[in-house]
C-alpha positions in Angstrom: 62.5 -48.7 -62.5 62.5 -45.1 -63.5 64.2 -42.6 -61.4 62.4 -40.0 -59.3 63.4 -37.2 -61.7 61.8 -39.1 -64.6 58.5 -39.6 -62.7 58.1 -36.0 -61.6 55.4 -34.2 -63.4 55.5 -30.4 -63.6 52.0 -29.1 -63.2 51.3 -25.6 -64.1 48.1 -23.6 -63.8 47.6 -23.9 -67.5 48.0 -27.7 -67.5 44.8 -29.5 -68.4 43.6 -32.7 -66.9 44.0 -34.7 -70.2 47.7 -33.7 -70.6 48.3 -34.8 -67.0 46.6 -38.1 -67.5 48.5 -38.8 -70.8 51.9 -37.9 -69.3 51.3 -40.2 -66.3 50.1 -43.0 -68.4 53.3 -42.8 -70.6 55.6 -43.0 -67.5 53.5 -45.7 -65.8 52.9 -48.6 -68.3 51.4 -50.8 -65.5 48.5 -48.5 -65.1 45.4 -49.8 -66.8 43.3 -47.5 -68.9 40.2 -49.2 -67.5 41.1 -48.4 -63.8 38.5 -46.0 -62.7 40.1 -45.3 -59.4 43.5 -44.3 -61.0 41.7 -42.4 -63.7 40.2 -40.0 -61.1 43.1 -39.3 -58.8 44.9 -36.9 -61.1 41.9 -34.6 -60.8 43.0 -33.9 -57.2 45.9 -31.9 -58.6 43.5 -29.4 -60.2 42.3 -26.4 -58.3 38.6 -26.3 -57.5 36.5 -23.3 -56.5 35.7 -23.2 -52.8 32.1 -23.2 -51.8 31.2 -20.5 -49.3 28.1 -20.6 -47.3 26.6 -17.2 -46.5 24.5 -16.8 -43.4 22.1 -13.9 -43.2 21.8 -12.4 -39.8 18.3 -12.0 -38.4 17.3 -8.4 -38.2 15.3 -7.0 -35.2 11.7 -6.2 -35.6 11.2 -2.4 -36.2 8.3 -2.4 -33.8 10.5 -3.8 -31.0 13.0 -1.1 -31.8 10.3 1.6 -31.5 9.3 0.3 -28.1 12.9 0.1 -26.9 13.5 3.7 -28.1 10.5 5.0 -26.2 11.6 3.2 -23.0 15.1 4.5 -23.2 14.2 8.2 -23.9 11.6 8.0 -21.1 14.4 6.8 -18.7 16.6 9.7 -19.7 14.0 12.4 -19.3 12.6 11.1 -16.0 16.2 10.9 -14.6 16.8 14.5 -15.6 13.5 15.6 -14.0 14.3 13.9 -10.7 17.9 15.2 -10.7 16.9 18.8 -11.3 14.0 18.7 -8.8 16.3 17.4 -6.1 19.3 19.6 -7.0 17.5 22.9 -7.0 14.6 22.1 -4.7 12.2 23.8 -7.0 8.6 23.1 -8.0 8.5 22.4 -11.7 6.1 24.4 -13.9 4.9 24.3 -17.4 7.9 26.2 -18.7 10.3 23.6 -17.6 11.8 22.1 -20.7 12.4 18.5 -19.5 8.9 18.4 -18.1 7.6 19.5 -21.5 9.6 16.8 -23.2 8.3 14.3 -20.7 4.7 14.9 -21.7 5.6 14.6 -25.4 7.2 11.2 -24.8 4.4 10.0 -22.5 1.9 10.9 -25.2 3.9 8.8 -27.7 4.1 5.9 -25.2 0.3 6.0 -24.6 -0.6 6.2 -28.2 1.9 3.6 -29.6 -0.1 1.0 -31.5 -3.5 2.7 -31.0 -6.0 1.2 -33.5 -7.0 3.6 -36.3 -10.5 4.5 -37.2 -12.3 1.8 -39.2 -14.2 3.2 -42.1 -15.9 6.6 -42.4 -18.6 5.8 -40.0 -16.7 3.8 -37.5 -15.8 5.1 -34.0 -12.4 6.7 -33.6 -10.2 5.2 -30.9 -9.1 8.0 -28.6 -6.7 8.0 -25.6 -9.2 10.1 -23.6 -11.7 7.2 -23.8 -9.1 4.9 -22.2 -8.2 7.3 -19.4 -11.8 7.8 -18.4 -12.0 4.1 -17.5 -9.6 4.6 -14.6 -12.2 6.1 -12.4 -14.1 2.8 -12.5 -11.3 1.1 -10.7 -9.9 4.0 -8.7 -12.1 6.5 -6.9 -9.2 9.0 -6.7 -9.3 9.5 -10.4 -12.9 10.6 -10.4 -12.0 14.1 -9.3 -9.4 14.8 -12.0 -11.7 13.2 -14.6 -14.6 15.4 -13.7 -12.3 18.5 -13.7 -11.0 17.7 -17.2 -14.6 17.3 -18.4 -15.5 20.7 -17.1 -12.5 22.5 -18.6 -13.8 25.3 -20.9 -10.6 25.9 -22.7 -10.1 22.3 -24.0 -12.2 21.2 -27.0 -10.7 18.1 -28.4 -10.4 14.6 -27.0 -6.6 14.6 -27.3 -6.5 17.9 -25.4 -8.5 16.4 -22.5 -6.1 13.4 -22.4 -3.2 15.8 -22.1 -4.9 17.7 -19.3 -5.7 14.4 -17.5 -2.1 13.3 -17.6 -0.9 16.6 -16.2 -3.4 16.5 -13.3 -2.5 12.9 -12.6 1.2 13.9 -12.4 0.4 16.7 -9.9 -1.7 14.2 -7.9 1.4 11.9 -7.9 -0.8 9.0 -8.9 0.3 8.7 -12.6 2.2 5.4 -12.1 -0.7 4.0 -10.1 -3.3 4.8 -12.7 -1.1 3.3 -15.4 -0.7 0.2 -13.3 -4.5 -0.1 -12.9 -4.9 0.0 -16.7 -2.3 -2.8 -17.1 -4.0 -4.9 -14.5 -7.3 -4.6 -16.4 -5.9 -4.7 -19.9 -8.4 -7.2 -21.1 -11.3 -4.8 -20.3 -9.6 -1.5 -21.0 -6.6 -1.8 -23.5 -7.1 -4.8 -25.8 -10.1 -3.1 -27.5 -8.1 0.0 -28.3 -4.5 -1.2 -29.1 -2.9 -3.4 -31.7 -1.1 -6.6 -30.4 2.3 -5.0 -31.0 1.5 -1.8 -29.0 3.7 -0.9 -26.1 0.9 -0.9 -23.6 0.2 -4.6 -24.3 3.8 -5.7 -24.0 6.4 -6.0 -21.3 7.8 -2.5 -21.9 4.7 -1.1 -20.3 5.7 -2.6 -17.0 9.1 -0.9 -17.3 7.5 2.5 -18.1 5.3 2.0 -14.9 8.4 1.5 -12.8 10.1 4.5 -14.3 7.1 6.7 -13.5 7.1 5.7 -9.9 10.2 7.9 -9.5 8.2 11.0 -10.4 6.4 10.8 -7.0 9.2 12.8 -5.5 8.8 15.6 -8.0 6.5 18.6 -7.2 4.7 20.1 -10.2 2.6 23.3 -10.5 0.8 23.1 -13.9 -2.1 25.4 -14.9 -3.9 23.4 -17.5 -6.4 26.2 -18.2 -3.7 28.5 -19.5 -2.0 25.9 -21.8 -3.0 25.3 -25.4 -3.5 21.5 -25.1 -5.5 21.0 -28.3 -2.6 21.8 -30.6 0.6 19.8 -31.3 3.0 19.7 -28.4 6.2 20.2 -30.4 9.4 18.1 -30.8 12.2 16.9 -28.5 15.8 18.1 -28.8 17.6 14.8 -28.1 21.0 16.5 -28.2 20.2 17.9 -24.7 20.2 14.4 -23.3 23.2 13.2 -25.2 25.9 15.6 -24.0 27.0 13.8 -21.0 27.5 15.5 -17.7 27.0 19.0 -19.0 23.4 18.3 -20.1 21.9 19.4 -16.9 23.5 22.9 -17.3 22.1 23.1 -20.8 18.6 22.1 -19.7 18.2 24.6 -17.0 17.4 27.3 -19.5 17.7 31.1 -19.3 18.3 32.5 -15.8 18.9 29.1 -14.1 22.7 29.6 -14.1 22.4 31.8 -11.0 20.3 29.2 -9.0 23.5 28.2 -7.2 23.5 31.5 -5.4 21.5 31.6 -2.2 19.7 34.8 -3.1 18.6 33.6 -6.5 17.5 30.3 -5.0 15.4 32.1 -2.4 13.7 34.2 -5.1 12.9 31.1 -7.1 11.4 29.5 -4.1 9.3 32.5 -3.4 8.1 32.5 -7.0 7.2 28.8 -6.8 5.2 29.4 -3.6 3.4 32.4 -5.2 2.4 30.3 -8.2 1.3 27.5 -6.0 -0.9 29.9 -3.9 -2.4 31.4 -7.0 -3.3 28.0 -8.4 -4.7 26.9 -5.0 -6.7 30.1 -4.9 -8.2 29.4 -8.3 -9.2 26.0 -7.3 -10.8 27.3 -4.1 -12.7 30.0 -6.0 -14.0 27.3 -8.3 -15.0 25.2 -5.4 -16.8 28.2 -3.7 -18.7 28.9 -6.9 -19.9 25.3 -7.1 -20.9 25.3 -3.4 -22.8 28.6 -3.9 -24.7 27.1 -6.8 -25.6 24.1 -4.7 -26.8 26.3 -1.9 -29.1 28.3 -4.2 -30.5 25.1 -5.6 -31.1 23.7 -2.1 -32.7 27.0 -1.0 -35.2 26.9 -3.9 -35.9 23.3 -3.2 -36.5 24.1 0.5 -39.0 26.9 -0.4 -40.9 24.6 -2.7 -41.0 21.9 0.0 -42.3 24.5 2.6 -45.1 25.4 0.2 -46.0 21.8 -0.3 -46.0 21.2 3.4 -48.4 24.2 4.0 -50.8 22.9 1.4 -50.6 19.4 2.9 -51.4 20.8 6.4 -54.5 22.7 5.1 -55.7 19.5 3.3 -55.1 17.5 6.5 -57.1 20.0 8.6 -60.0 19.9 6.1 -60.0 16.1 6.1 -60.0 16.0 9.9 -63.1 18.3 10.1 -64.9 16.2 7.5 -64.0 13.1 9.4 -65.4 14.5 12.6 -68.6 15.4 10.8 -68.9 11.9 9.4 -68.4 10.4 12.9 -71.0 12.8 14.3 -73.5 11.8 11.6 -72.9 8.1 12.2 -73.4 8.4 15.9 -76.9 9.9 15.4 -79.7 7.6 16.9 -81.7 5.6 14.4 -85.1 6.8 15.7 -84.0 10.4 15.2 -84.5 11.5 11.6 -81.9 13.9 10.5 -83.0 17.2 9.1 -82.7 18.1 5.5 -79.6 20.2 6.1 -77.9 17.4 7.9 -78.8 14.9 5.2 -77.5 17.2 2.5 -74.2 17.6 4.5 -73.8 13.9 4.9 -74.4 13.2 1.2 -71.9 15.9 0.4 -69.3 14.4 2.7 -69.8 10.9 1.3 -69.6 12.1 -2.3 -66.2 13.7 -1.5 -64.9 10.4 -0.2 
């Protein structure tokens, strides 16, 4: 029997399988060349490349990311609006930067996935057409819808939609109106939006819940003085990503002194002044409408009086003719009426 040193085989990386086999066969005469099993086992000494399996991770749908981004930025802006309104006790106006950003984001939310115009002659899908449907399910929306229709400074459908959203926010019913649209989505939304639109997915419910918090915010917006037909601008996201100091950056020029009681009192007085002016404008418009209605009713009343006078004269004439006919019929048969009476009777009968 050969020693262990004689049976050792030094295998180097450059050693081929044939040399290994021949060397082993020389040292082991009992190994048969026809043995398939022993012919294969030296191959185990050779290095084989490892097989790696690569797994591709499933990427998120870009549309889902868009909806998520809109929801997240809406939460940030609404949170900032509520905090500033409660902190400073002010009524927010059109110049308030976070409020301006809120309407930009809300417009993107409402128009996400809106169907484009089909063909040159096809009707264009507008957000204003959707908002007008709210008054069918909520009588409270009829007032702001009629006011937007009568706005002389707004010419485009998108401008009217922006004005409607501002009035709904001042009415503190924006979340309720959006919820009504979601409850009747089969009749109001599916015709105007693509299936992947935010308004047709679960993110719309989240947006509705976020908007409920705005019911504690008081706004004073004059839609007649704003240019709602043009583009509303862009959002500076860095204002909402600075951490705790973002509120100080968002307050704008002059708001640094709001902490002082005197400046706070001045701001409160200015807010009250703006509110009274806006209320006065609404009252003037209401008075003008009532005066027009009074003039119309006065004209109608005069015409009705004239018709009544004519009807009275006609009735008096008919009563006299009726009395004459009765008198003619009551004449005895043996009494022959005169020619004048006969002519009068014939005339009366011909009239009737």
